[in-house]
N, C-alpha and C positions, 0 to 999 in steps of 0.2 A: 504494500500500499504505499503510495506516494503522498507525502504531507506538504501542502503549500506553506507560505509564510504565514498567510491569515490563520490557519488551523493550528500551527506551531505558536502563534501569538496568544490564541485562545487557550490552549493548553497551558502554556507558561503562566498566564494570568491566573488560572484556576488553581495551578500548584501553589503560586505564591498566596493567593487568597487561603487556602487550606492550611499552609504554614503559618500565616499570620493569625488566623482565627485560633488554631490550635495553641497558640503561643499565649492568646487572651484568655483562656479558660483555664487559668492554674490556681485561682484563689478562691477556694470553698470551704466552708467549714463542714464539719459531722464527717460520716464516714461514706460519702458519696463516691462511687466508681465513676468516672467520666468517660464517656465513650470517646474512643479514639475515631471514630468515624463521624465525618461531618456528612448528614444528609443531604442530597440535592434533589429537590422535586423537579421532575421534567416540567411539569404542569405549571408550576408556579415559578420555578428559577429560585426557590427559596432554599437556604441552607439553615439547617437547624441542628439542635445539640440534644443529647440524652443524658441525662444523669440517672444512675441506678443505686438502689440500696437494698441490701437482703438481710434480714436477722432471724435468729431462732430466739422467740420468747421475749424479746425486748422491745421497748418503746421506740417509735418513729419519732426523731428529733434531727431534722437535716434542715439545711439551710442551701439557698441558692444565693449567690451575692457576685454577680458577675462584674460589677462596678462599670458597666456599660448600659447603654439603653437597651432594653430587652421585652420580648413579648412572650408570655406564657402561651403554650399551644396545646399541651396534653398531659395529663396525669393518669397513671394506671397504678392500680395496687391488686394485689392477689394474696388471699389469705390461705393457709391450708384448711381452715375450718371457718364459719362464720365467727365474727368478731365479737369482742366484749361489749360491756356498756358504756364505753365512752364515745366522745365524737371524735373524728379525724379533722383537723382544723389546716387551713392554709391561711397564713397572715402575711400582709404586706407591712414590712418594717420600712417605714417611709424616710428617705432620705430628708425630707422636710421637717423631721422630728416626731415625736410620740402622738402629737395632736393629730397628725395624718395618717397613723398607722390603722389598718383596716383588715378586718377578718373578710377574706374572699371566698371563702368556701367552708361550710360546717357539714359534716355528713355523719348521721348516727351509724355506727358500725355494727349495731346489735345482729341484723340479719345479713350482713354483707359479707360475701367472700370475694367478689370481683367488683371493683369499681373503676369505671373509665369516664374521665371528664374531658371534653374538648371544647376547644374555645376556637371561634372564628378569627380569621385575620383581623387586626386592629381592636379586639374586644378586651385583650388584657396587656395592655402597654405600661411598661414601667421607666422611669427615669434611671440615669447612672446614680449609683448609690442606695437605690431600693434594694431590699432583700426580700426574699419569701422564705417565711419558715413553715416547715411542714411538720405535724404534730399530732401523735396519738400515743395513748398511754398503754394500749395492748394489755389490758389486765386479763385477758383470756390467755395470754402467753402464746399466742399464734407465731408460727412461722410466716414471713410475708416477703414480698418483693415489692418494691415501689420503683417507678420509672416515671421520670418528669422530662418532657420535651419542651425546648424554648429555642427562640431565635434571638440571636444578637444583632443589633444594628450598629 
């Protein structure tokens, strides 16, 4: 296959974007495993990132703090059995200060084994310095996996 200069330029720009983006995603609290894959949607030409956490019988206490403008796109949780009696919450810790902190999701986990929450583009956009805190007491000592997808600007 013969590549022309235009295709080589496009490939080079994409590689540089992947390298630059991967360097920007290094400062996160908690026990997140940060995906090394940058996902490019062919339909929207959108780059997004996944954070993953798994645990056996412990609480969810994770934070996403990319220190850039970002957009929350999806939250997935799977439990090994229906949850306990407490709520799963996602709270925005605002860069503007505590008077702007906002609970953006509350889910009673009593009868939940799988939770998938998706957001439309431009529905959950956050400024640089905002953080998202994910919390659940897990009083049923469930094993779980949580995945969060977001887009950086």
